[in-house]
C-alpha positions as CSV (number, residue, x, y, z in Angstrom):
1,M,-33.6,8.9,33.3
2,K,-36.6,11.9,33.7
3,T,-35.5,13.3,30.9
4,R,-36.1,10.3,28.7
5,I,-39.4,10.0,30.1
6,G,-40.5,13.7,29.3
7,I,-39.5,13.0,25.2
8,I,-41.8,9.5,25.7
9,L,-44.6,11.3,26.9
10,T,-44.5,14.4,24.1
11,V,-44.3,11.6,21.6
12,L,-47.2,10.0,22.5
13,M,-49.1,13.3,23.3
14,T,-47.7,14.1,19.5
15,A,-49.2,11.3,18.3
16,S,-52.1,11.3,19.3
17,I,-52.8,14.4,18.5
18,L,-52.1,13.6,15.0
19,Y,-54.1,10.7,15.0
20,F,-57.3,12.1,16.0
21,Y,-57.0,15.4,13.7
22,Q,-56.6,13.1,10.7
23,K,-59.8,10.8,11.5
24,G,-61.8,14.0,11.8
25,Q,-60.5,14.7,8.1
26,T,-62.1,12.4,6.2
27,T,-61.4,13.0,2.7
28,I,-65.0,13.6,0.6
29,L,-64.7,12.5,-3.0
30,S,-67.9,13.5,-4.2
31,P,-69.0,16.9,-2.4
32,V,-72.6,17.9,-2.0
33,P,-72.7,21.2,-3.7
34,D,-72.7,24.8,-1.7
35,I,-76.8,25.8,-2.5
36,S,-76.6,29.1,-1.7
37,P,-78.3,32.7,-2.9
38,E,-74.9,32.6,-5.1
39,S,-75.2,29.3,-5.9
40,P,-78.9,28.2,-6.0
41,L,-80.4,24.9,-6.9
42,T,-82.0,25.6,-10.2
43,K,-78.8,26.6,-11.7
44,I,-76.9,23.6,-10.1
45,F,-79.6,20.5,-11.4
46,S,-80.5,22.9,-14.7
47,R,-80.9,20.2,-17.8
48,K,-80.7,21.2,-21.1
49,K,-84.0,22.4,-22.8
50,N,-85.7,20.0,-25.3
51,P,-87.0,21.6,-28.9
52,D,-89.3,18.5,-29.2
53,E,-91.0,20.7,-26.5
54,L,-91.6,23.3,-27.9
55,Q,-92.4,22.7,-31.1
56,K,-95.5,20.3,-29.7
57,K,-96.7,23.5,-27.4
58,I,-96.4,25.9,-30.6
59,Q,-98.2,23.2,-32.9
60,A,-101.1,23.2,-29.7
61,L,-101.7,26.9,-30.7
62,V,-101.8,26.6,-34.6
63,G,-103.3,23.2,-34.9
64,N,-103.8,21.6,-38.4
65,T,-102.8,24.6,-40.0
66,W,-99.1,24.3,-39.2
67,K,-98.1,23.4,-42.7
68,N,-98.9,27.4,-43.4
69,Y,-96.7,28.4,-40.7
70,S,-93.2,29.0,-40.8
71,V,-91.6,29.1,-37.6
72,Y,-87.4,29.5,-36.3
73,V,-86.3,29.9,-32.7
74,K,-82.6,30.2,-32.6
75,D,-81.4,31.2,-28.8
76,Y,-78.0,33.1,-29.3
77,T,-77.3,32.1,-25.4
78,T,-77.5,28.7,-25.8
79,E,-77.4,28.1,-29.1
80,F,-80.7,26.2,-28.5
81,T,-82.5,26.3,-31.8
82,M,-86.3,24.8,-32.8
83,G,-87.9,24.7,-36.4
84,I,-90.9,24.1,-37.8
85,N,-91.0,24.3,-41.8
86,E,-87.7,27.0,-41.2
87,S,-86.0,26.1,-44.8
88,V,-89.6,26.3,-46.7
89,I,-89.9,29.3,-49.1
90,F,-92.2,31.7,-49.0
91,T,-93.5,34.7,-50.2
92,A,-91.2,37.5,-48.1
93,A,-93.6,40.3,-48.0
94,S,-92.1,42.9,-46.1
95,V,-89.4,41.2,-44.3
96,N,-87.6,41.3,-47.5
97,K,-87.3,45.1,-46.3
98,I,-84.4,43.7,-44.4
99,P,-81.6,42.6,-46.9
100,I,-82.8,46.0,-48.2
101,L,-81.5,47.7,-45.5
102,A,-78.1,45.6,-44.7
103,S,-77.2,45.9,-48.5
104,L,-77.4,49.7,-47.9
105,Y,-75.4,50.0,-45.1
106,L,-73.1,48.0,-46.2
107,G,-72.6,50.4,-48.9
108,V,-72.7,53.4,-46.3
109,Q,-69.8,51.0,-44.5
110,K,-67.8,50.7,-47.5
111,K,-68.4,55.0,-48.3
112,Q,-70.2,53.7,-51.6
113,I,-72.9,55.5,-50.0
114,D,-74.1,58.8,-48.5
115,L,-76.7,58.7,-45.9
116,D,-76.9,62.1,-46.7
117,A,-77.4,62.7,-50.7
118,L,-81.2,63.3,-52.1
119,V,-83.4,61.8,-53.5
120,T,-86.2,63.1,-55.7
121,L,-89.6,61.4,-56.1
122,Q,-90.9,60.6,-59.4
123,A,-94.3,60.0,-60.5
124,M,-93.5,56.8,-61.6
125,D,-91.7,55.6,-58.9
126,I,-94.5,55.6,-56.6
127,Q,-95.6,52.7,-55.1
128,N,-99.8,53.2,-55.0
129,Y,-100.1,50.1,-52.9
130,G,-99.6,48.5,-48.7
131,T,-98.0,51.0,-46.3
132,G,-96.5,54.3,-46.0
133,T,-96.7,57.5,-46.3
134,I,-94.4,59.0,-49.5
135,R,-96.8,57.6,-51.8
136,Y,-99.4,60.8,-51.1
137,D,-96.7,63.1,-51.3
138,P,-96.9,65.1,-54.9
139,P,-93.9,64.0,-57.1
140,G,-90.6,66.0,-56.7
141,T,-90.2,65.9,-53.2
142,T,-87.1,65.0,-52.2
143,Y,-86.0,62.6,-49.2
144,S,-82.6,61.9,-47.8
145,I,-81.7,58.3,-48.0
146,K,-81.2,57.8,-44.2
147,T,-85.3,58.8,-44.2
148,L,-85.9,56.7,-47.1
149,A,-84.3,54.0,-45.0
150,R,-85.7,55.1,-41.5
151,L,-89.2,55.2,-42.9
152,M,-88.9,52.1,-44.9
153,M,-88.2,49.9,-41.5
154,Q,-90.1,52.1,-39.3
155,K,-93.4,52.2,-41.3
156,S,-92.7,49.6,-43.9
157,D,-93.0,52.5,-47.0
158,N,-92.7,50.2,-49.6
159,T,-92.3,53.6,-51.7
160,A,-89.1,53.9,-49.9
161,A,-87.9,50.4,-50.4
162,F,-88.6,50.7,-54.3
163,L,-86.2,53.8,-54.1
164,L,-83.7,52.4,-52.6
165,A,-83.4,49.1,-54.3
166,N,-83.9,50.1,-57.7
167,Y,-81.8,53.8,-57.6
168,V,-79.2,53.7,-54.6
169,I,-78.1,50.3,-54.5
170,G,-79.7,48.7,-57.4
171,M,-81.5,45.3,-57.3
172,D,-78.8,42.7,-58.6
173,S,-76.1,44.2,-55.8
174,I,-78.6,43.5,-53.2
175,Q,-79.2,39.8,-54.9
176,S,-75.2,39.3,-55.7
177,Q,-74.5,40.4,-51.7
178,L,-76.7,38.4,-50.4
179,D,-75.3,35.2,-52.2
180,T,-72.2,36.0,-51.0
181,W,-73.8,36.2,-47.1
182,G,-75.6,32.6,-47.5
183,L,-79.1,33.7,-48.2
184,T,-79.8,30.9,-50.6
185,Q,-83.3,31.0,-50.1
186,T,-83.8,34.2,-51.3
187,D,-85.2,36.1,-54.0
188,M,-85.7,39.7,-54.3
189,T,-87.3,39.6,-57.9
190,N,-90.1,37.6,-56.8
191,N,-90.0,38.4,-53.2
192,K,-89.5,35.0,-51.6
193,T,-87.2,34.0,-48.6
194,S,-86.8,31.9,-45.3
195,N,-87.1,31.7,-42.1
196,K,-83.4,30.5,-41.8
197,D,-82.7,33.0,-44.7
198,M,-84.4,36.2,-42.5
199,E,-82.2,34.8,-39.6
200,R,-78.9,34.9,-41.4
201,V,-78.8,38.7,-41.7
202,L,-80.6,39.7,-39.3
203,V,-77.6,38.2,-36.6
204,R,-75.6,39.7,-39.4
205,I,-76.9,43.3,-39.1
206,Y,-77.4,42.8,-35.0
207,T,-73.5,41.5,-33.9
208,G,-72.0,44.3,-36.5
209,R,-71.0,42.4,-39.0
210,I,-72.6,44.7,-41.7
211,A,-70.9,48.3,-40.5
212,N,-69.7,50.2,-37.1
213,A,-71.4,50.5,-34.1
214,A,-72.6,53.7,-35.0
215,F,-74.5,52.5,-38.1
216,T,-75.7,49.2,-36.5
217,Q,-77.2,51.1,-33.7
218,E,-78.8,53.2,-36.3
219,M,-80.3,50.1,-37.9
220,L,-81.5,48.8,-34.9
221,A,-83.2,51.9,-33.6
222,F,-85.5,51.8,-37.2
223,M,-86.2,48.5,-36.5
224,K,-86.8,48.8,-32.4
225,D,-89.6,51.8,-33.0
226,S,-91.6,49.8,-35.8
227,D,-95.2,51.5,-36.4
228,F,-96.3,47.9,-36.1
229,E,-95.9,46.3,-32.9
230,D,-99.1,44.0,-32.8
231,R,-97.2,40.7,-33.7
232,I,-94.2,39.5,-31.7
233,P,-94.4,42.3,-29.0
234,L,-98.0,41.6,-28.1
235,L,-97.8,40.0,-25.3
236,L,-94.3,40.3,-24.0
237,P,-93.6,42.3,-21.2
238,Q,-92.7,46.0,-21.7
239,D,-89.0,45.6,-20.6
240,T,-88.4,43.2,-23.7
241,T,-86.6,44.7,-26.6
242,V,-87.5,43.6,-30.1
243,Y,-86.0,44.7,-33.3
244,H,-88.0,43.0,-35.8
245,K,-89.8,43.5,-39.5
246,T,-93.4,42.6,-40.4
247,G,-94.3,41.9,-43.3
248,N,-98.3,41.7,-44.9
249,G,-99.9,40.3,-48.1
250,D,-102.9,38.5,-49.9
251,G,-103.1,35.8,-46.9
252,V,-99.8,36.4,-45.7
253,I,-98.9,37.8,-42.2
254,H,-95.0,37.6,-41.2
255,D,-93.1,39.1,-38.4
256,V,-89.3,38.2,-37.8
257,G,-86.8,39.9,-35.2
258,I,-84.1,39.5,-32.7
259,I,-85.3,39.8,-28.9
260,E,-83.5,40.7,-25.3
261,L,-84.5,40.2,-22.4
262,T,-82.1,40.4,-19.4
263,G,-79.6,37.6,-19.7
264,K,-81.1,36.3,-23.2
265,K,-81.1,37.2,-26.6
266,Y,-82.6,35.5,-29.2
267,Y,-84.4,35.1,-32.7
268,L,-87.8,34.2,-33.7
269,G,-89.0,34.3,-37.0
270,I,-93.0,33.0,-37.6
271,L,-93.9,33.0,-41.8
272,T,-97.6,32.4,-42.5
273,S,-99.3,31.7,-45.5
274,D,-102.6,31.2,-46.6
275,V,-104.3,33.0,-43.6
276,T,-108.0,33.6,-44.0
277,D,-108.3,36.1,-40.9
278,E,-105.6,38.7,-40.5
279,D,-106.6,40.0,-36.8
280,Q,-106.8,36.3,-35.6
281,T,-103.2,35.4,-37.4
282,K,-101.5,38.5,-35.6
283,K,-103.0,37.1,-32.8
284,L,-101.8,33.6,-33.4
285,I,-98.1,35.4,-33.4
286,G,-98.3,36.9,-30.2
287,S,-99.5,33.9,-28.4
288,I,-96.4,32.1,-30.5
289,S,-93.9,34.7,-29.0
290,K,-94.9,34.4,-25.7
291,T,-95.0,31.0,-25.8
292,V,-91.7,31.2,-26.7
293,Y,-90.5,33.4,-24.4
294,D,-91.6,31.4,-21.1
295,F,-89.8,28.8,-22.4
296,L,-87.0,30.2,-23.4
297,K,-86.3,32.1,-20.4
Protein backbone atom coordinates (compact mmCIF):
# COMPACT_ATOMS: atom_id res chain seq x y z
CA MET A 1 0.00 0.00 0.00
CA LYS A 2 2.78 2.40 0.98
CA THR A 3 4.63 1.55 -2.24
CA ARG A 4 1.53 2.37 -4.33
CA ILE A 5 1.06 5.73 -2.54
CA GLY A 6 4.73 6.56 -3.13
CA ILE A 7 4.43 5.87 -6.85
CA ILE A 8 1.30 8.05 -7.11
CA LEU A 9 3.02 10.94 -5.29
CA THR A 10 6.07 10.66 -7.55
CA VAL A 11 3.90 10.80 -10.68
CA LEU A 12 2.00 13.83 -9.37
CA MET A 13 5.20 15.70 -8.49
CA THR A 14 6.72 14.97 -11.90
CA ALA A 15 3.58 16.18 -13.68
CA SER A 16 3.58 19.39 -11.62
CA ILE A 17 7.21 20.11 -12.44
CA LEU A 18 6.63 19.57 -16.18
CA TYR A 19 3.53 21.80 -16.10
CA PHE A 20 5.28 24.78 -14.52
CA TYR A 21 8.39 24.31 -16.68
CA GLN A 22 6.38 24.35 -19.91
CA LYS A 23 4.37 27.35 -18.71
CA GLY A 24 7.58 29.33 -18.37
CA GLN A 25 8.83 28.34 -21.82
CA THR A 26 6.29 30.25 -23.93
CA THR A 27 7.21 30.13 -27.64
CA ILE A 28 8.05 33.50 -29.23
CA LEU A 29 7.18 33.53 -32.94
CA SER A 30 8.92 36.84 -33.78
CA PRO A 31 11.74 37.37 -31.29
CA VAL A 32 13.07 40.89 -30.76
CA PRO A 33 16.56 41.10 -32.33
CA ASP A 34 19.50 41.15 -29.98
CA ILE A 35 20.70 44.76 -29.95
CA SER A 36 24.29 44.57 -28.84
CA PRO A 37 27.61 46.19 -29.85
CA GLU A 38 28.00 43.35 -32.34
CA SER A 39 24.61 44.05 -33.96
CA PRO A 40 23.95 47.80 -33.66
CA LEU A 41 20.52 49.33 -34.09
CA THR A 42 21.51 51.12 -37.30
CA LYS A 43 22.35 47.84 -39.05
CA ILE A 44 19.20 46.05 -37.87
CA PHE A 45 16.92 48.77 -39.19
CA SER A 46 19.03 49.90 -42.18
CA ARG A 47 17.17 50.96 -45.31
CA LYS A 48 18.08 51.00 -48.95
CA LYS A 49 19.47 54.34 -50.13
CA ASN A 50 17.30 56.26 -52.58
CA PRO A 51 19.16 57.58 -55.66
CA ASP A 52 16.62 60.40 -55.99
CA GLU A 53 17.82 61.83 -52.67
CA LEU A 54 21.43 61.99 -53.86
CA GLN A 55 20.38 63.39 -57.23
CA LYS A 56 18.51 66.24 -55.52
CA LYS A 57 21.53 67.06 -53.38
CA ILE A 58 23.81 67.21 -56.42
CA GLN A 59 21.37 69.23 -58.52
CA ALA A 60 21.09 71.71 -55.66
CA LEU A 61 24.86 72.20 -55.84
CA VAL A 62 25.00 72.49 -59.62
CA GLY A 63 21.92 74.68 -59.99
CA ASN A 64 20.55 75.55 -63.41
CA THR A 65 23.77 74.49 -65.17
CA TRP A 66 23.04 70.78 -64.58
CA LYS A 67 22.74 70.15 -68.33
CA ASN A 68 26.46 70.92 -68.58
CA TYR A 69 27.28 68.17 -66.08
CA SER A 70 27.43 64.41 -66.18
CA VAL A 71 27.59 62.73 -62.78
CA TYR A 72 27.63 58.97 -62.35
CA VAL A 73 27.91 57.05 -59.08
CA LYS A 74 28.18 53.28 -58.72
CA ASP A 75 28.67 51.68 -55.31
CA TYR A 76 30.38 48.30 -55.78
CA THR A 77 29.50 47.28 -52.22
CA THR A 78 25.71 47.64 -52.53
CA GLU A 79 25.18 48.05 -56.30
CA PHE A 80 23.60 51.47 -55.64
CA THR A 81 23.73 53.66 -58.75
CA MET A 82 22.81 57.26 -59.48
CA GLY A 83 23.21 59.08 -62.75
CA ILE A 84 22.74 62.55 -64.21
CA ASN A 85 23.42 62.61 -67.96
CA GLU A 86 25.57 59.51 -67.42
CA SER A 87 25.12 58.27 -71.00
CA VAL A 88 25.52 61.66 -72.68
CA ILE A 89 28.64 61.95 -74.83
CA PHE A 90 31.13 64.64 -73.75
CA THR A 91 34.51 65.81 -75.01
CA ALA A 92 36.82 63.40 -73.22
CA ALA A 93 39.93 65.56 -72.85
CA SER A 94 42.54 63.63 -70.86
CA VAL A 95 40.22 61.05 -69.30
CA ASN A 96 40.68 59.15 -72.57
CA LYS A 97 44.19 58.40 -71.35
CA ILE A 98 42.57 55.69 -69.21
CA PRO A 99 41.64 53.58 -72.27
CA ILE A 100 45.19 54.05 -73.58
CA LEU A 101 46.57 52.73 -70.28
CA ALA A 102 44.18 49.78 -70.27
CA SER A 103 44.99 48.83 -73.87
CA LEU A 104 48.72 49.17 -73.20
CA TYR A 105 48.71 46.83 -70.21
CA LEU A 106 46.52 44.33 -72.02
CA GLY A 107 49.30 44.15 -74.60
CA VAL A 108 51.86 43.79 -71.82
CA GLN A 109 49.85 40.97 -70.25
CA LYS A 110 49.73 39.20 -73.61
CA LYS A 111 53.52 39.67 -73.93
CA GLN A 112 53.02 41.75 -77.08
CA ILE A 113 54.53 44.87 -75.45
CA ASP A 114 57.68 45.16 -73.33
CA LEU A 115 57.47 47.86 -70.66
CA ASP A 116 61.26 48.19 -70.67
CA ALA A 117 61.47 48.87 -74.41
CA LEU A 118 62.70 52.36 -75.29
CA VAL A 119 60.94 55.00 -77.37
CA THR A 120 62.90 57.89 -78.89
CA LEU A 121 61.28 61.33 -78.99
CA GLN A 122 61.16 62.98 -82.42
CA ALA A 123 60.53 66.69 -82.93
CA MET A 124 57.32 65.99 -84.87
CA ASP A 125 55.92 63.95 -81.94
CA ILE A 126 56.01 66.76 -79.41
CA GLN A 127 52.51 67.87 -78.37
CA ASN A 128 53.22 71.48 -77.54
CA TYR A 129 50.10 72.21 -75.51
CA GLY A 130 48.47 71.46 -72.20
CA THR A 131 50.02 69.37 -69.47
CA GLY A 132 53.18 67.31 -69.27
CA THR A 133 56.94 67.72 -69.15
CA ILE A 134 58.18 65.74 -72.15
CA ARG A 135 57.46 68.62 -74.52
CA TYR A 136 60.31 70.51 -72.87
CA ASP A 137 62.79 67.70 -73.52
CA PRO A 138 65.03 67.80 -76.62
CA PRO A 139 64.34 65.49 -79.58
CA GLY A 140 66.37 62.32 -79.28
CA THR A 141 65.51 61.81 -75.61
CA THR A 142 64.55 58.20 -74.89
CA TYR A 143 61.94 56.85 -72.47
CA SER A 144 60.89 53.38 -71.45
CA ILE A 145 57.30 52.48 -72.23
CA LYS A 146 56.64 52.18 -68.50
CA THR A 147 57.93 55.72 -67.94
CA LEU A 148 55.65 57.01 -70.68
CA ALA A 149 52.68 55.26 -69.04
CA ARG A 150 53.52 56.76 -65.65
CA LEU A 151 53.95 60.29 -67.04
CA MET A 152 50.74 59.97 -69.04
CA MET A 153 48.73 59.21 -65.90
CA GLN A 154 50.54 61.07 -63.12
CA LYS A 155 51.30 64.27 -65.03
CA SER A 156 48.70 63.85 -67.78
CA ASP A 157 51.54 64.19 -70.28
CA ASN A 158 50.09 64.70 -73.75
CA THR A 159 53.27 63.78 -75.60
CA ALA A 160 53.55 60.53 -73.63
CA ALA A 161 49.96 59.69 -74.57
CA PHE A 162 50.64 60.50 -78.23
CA LEU A 163 53.71 58.25 -78.35
CA LEU A 164 51.93 55.34 -76.68
CA ALA A 165 48.71 55.60 -78.68
CA ASN A 166 50.30 56.09 -82.08
CA TYR A 167 53.58 54.17 -82.00
CA VAL A 168 53.37 51.56 -79.25
CA ILE A 169 49.74 50.37 -79.39
CA GLY A 170 48.09 51.94 -82.42
CA MET A 171 44.93 54.04 -82.30
CA ASP A 172 42.93 51.52 -84.35
CA SER A 173 43.91 48.72 -81.98
CA ILE A 174 42.80 50.79 -78.99
CA GLN A 175 39.44 51.56 -80.55
CA SER A 176 38.89 47.94 -81.53
CA GLN A 177 39.62 46.81 -77.99
CA LEU A 178 37.26 49.38 -76.51
CA ASP A 179 34.50 48.14 -78.79
CA THR A 180 35.15 44.61 -77.52
CA TRP A 181 34.82 45.85 -73.94
CA GLY A 182 31.49 47.52 -74.71
CA LEU A 183 32.67 51.14 -74.67
CA THR A 184 30.29 52.08 -77.46
CA GLN A 185 30.28 55.82 -76.66
CA THR A 186 34.04 56.31 -76.69
CA ASP A 187 35.69 57.62 -79.85
CA MET A 188 39.45 57.88 -79.47
CA THR A 189 40.03 59.69 -82.76
CA ASN A 190 37.49 62.42 -82.04
CA ASN A 191 38.18 62.39 -78.28
CA LYS A 192 34.65 61.63 -77.08
CA THR A 193 33.34 59.49 -74.23
CA SER A 194 30.59 59.11 -71.64
CA ASN A 195 30.60 58.59 -67.90
CA LYS A 196 29.24 55.06 -68.25
CA ASP A 197 32.08 54.12 -70.59
CA MET A 198 34.66 55.50 -68.18
CA GLU A 199 33.20 53.39 -65.39
CA ARG A 200 33.33 50.30 -67.59
CA VAL A 201 37.03 50.64 -68.36
CA LEU A 202 38.06 51.76 -64.86
CA VAL A 203 36.34 48.87 -63.09
CA ARG A 204 37.92 46.50 -65.59
CA ILE A 205 41.35 47.80 -64.57
CA TYR A 206 40.48 47.86 -60.86
CA THR A 207 39.18 44.29 -60.70
CA GLY A 208 42.16 42.79 -62.51
CA ARG A 209 40.40 41.99 -65.77
CA ILE A 210 43.10 43.70 -67.84
CA ALA A 211 46.27 42.24 -66.39
CA ASN A 212 47.70 40.24 -63.50
CA ALA A 213 47.86 41.51 -59.92
CA ALA A 214 51.31 43.11 -60.24
CA PHE A 215 50.45 45.03 -63.42
CA THR A 216 47.06 45.98 -61.98
CA GLN A 217 48.73 47.50 -58.92
CA GLU A 218 51.12 49.37 -61.20
CA MET A 219 48.27 50.97 -63.14
CA LEU A 220 46.41 51.87 -59.95
CA ALA A 221 49.56 53.40 -58.45
CA PHE A 222 49.89 55.71 -61.47
CA MET A 223 46.32 56.93 -60.88
CA LYS A 224 46.67 57.20 -57.12
CA ASP A 225 49.80 59.35 -57.33
CA SER A 226 48.29 61.97 -59.63
CA ASP A 227 49.64 65.52 -59.65
CA PHE A 228 46.04 66.77 -59.83
CA GLU A 229 44.26 66.32 -56.50
CA ASP A 230 42.09 69.45 -56.75
CA ARG A 231 38.77 67.81 -57.68
CA ILE A 232 37.38 64.46 -56.48
CA PRO A 233 39.93 64.10 -53.63
CA LEU A 234 39.76 67.79 -52.63
CA LEU A 235 37.47 67.53 -49.58
CA LEU A 236 37.74 63.82 -48.81
CA PRO A 237 39.40 62.54 -45.61
CA GLN A 238 43.13 61.85 -45.79
CA ASP A 239 42.65 58.11 -45.30
CA THR A 240 40.53 57.86 -48.46
CA THR A 241 42.23 56.37 -51.52
CA VAL A 242 41.32 57.74 -54.95
CA TYR A 243 42.40 56.13 -58.24
CA HIS A 244 41.47 58.74 -60.81
CA LYS A 245 42.19 60.71 -63.95
CA THR A 246 41.41 64.36 -64.55
CA GLY A 247 40.74 66.10 -67.84
CA ASN A 248 41.07 69.75 -68.87
CA GLY A 249 40.17 71.58 -72.05
CA ASP A 250 38.38 74.65 -73.36
CA GLY A 251 35.26 74.82 -71.18
CA VAL A 252 35.99 71.29 -69.92
CA ILE A 253 36.93 70.19 -66.39
CA HIS A 254 36.65 66.45 -65.63
CA ASP A 255 37.54 63.92 -62.98
CA VAL A 256 36.65 60.22 -62.92
CA GLY A 257 37.84 57.59 -60.50
CA ILE A 258 37.29 54.77 -58.04
CA ILE A 259 37.25 55.71 -54.37
CA GLU A 260 38.20 53.36 -51.54
CA LEU A 261 37.33 53.79 -47.87
CA THR A 262 36.81 51.33 -45.04
CA GLY A 263 34.12 48.86 -46.10
CA LYS A 264 33.24 50.65 -49.33
CA LYS A 265 34.40 51.05 -52.92
CA TYR A 266 32.61 53.19 -55.47
CA TYR A 267 32.99 54.89 -58.83
CA LEU A 268 32.44 58.61 -59.21
CA GLY A 269 32.69 60.36 -62.54
CA ILE A 270 32.07 64.05 -63.15
CA LEU A 271 32.27 65.41 -66.70
CA THR A 272 31.51 69.00 -67.65
CA SER A 273 31.05 71.19 -70.70
CA ASP A 274 30.87 74.92 -71.41
CA VAL A 275 32.18 75.93 -67.99
CA THR A 276 33.40 79.51 -67.69
CA ASP A 277 35.22 79.46 -64.33
CA GLU A 278 37.72 76.60 -64.08
CA ASP A 279 38.69 77.16 -60.45
CA GLN A 280 35.08 77.38 -59.33
CA THR A 281 34.24 74.23 -61.29
CA LYS A 282 37.07 72.31 -59.61
CA LYS A 283 35.74 73.38 -56.20
CA LEU A 284 32.23 72.36 -57.24
CA ILE A 285 33.49 68.93 -58.30
CA GLY A 286 35.11 68.66 -54.86
CA SER A 287 31.80 69.53 -53.20
CA ILE A 288 29.92 66.98 -55.31
CA SER A 289 32.51 64.36 -54.37
CA LYS A 290 32.15 65.10 -50.64
CA THR A 291 28.36 64.98 -50.95
CA VAL A 292 28.55 61.54 -52.58
CA TYR A 293 31.04 60.35 -49.95
CA ASP A 294 28.82 61.48 -47.06
CA PHE A 295 25.75 59.91 -48.67
CA LEU A 296 27.34 56.50 -49.30
CA LYS A 297 29.54 56.01 -46.24
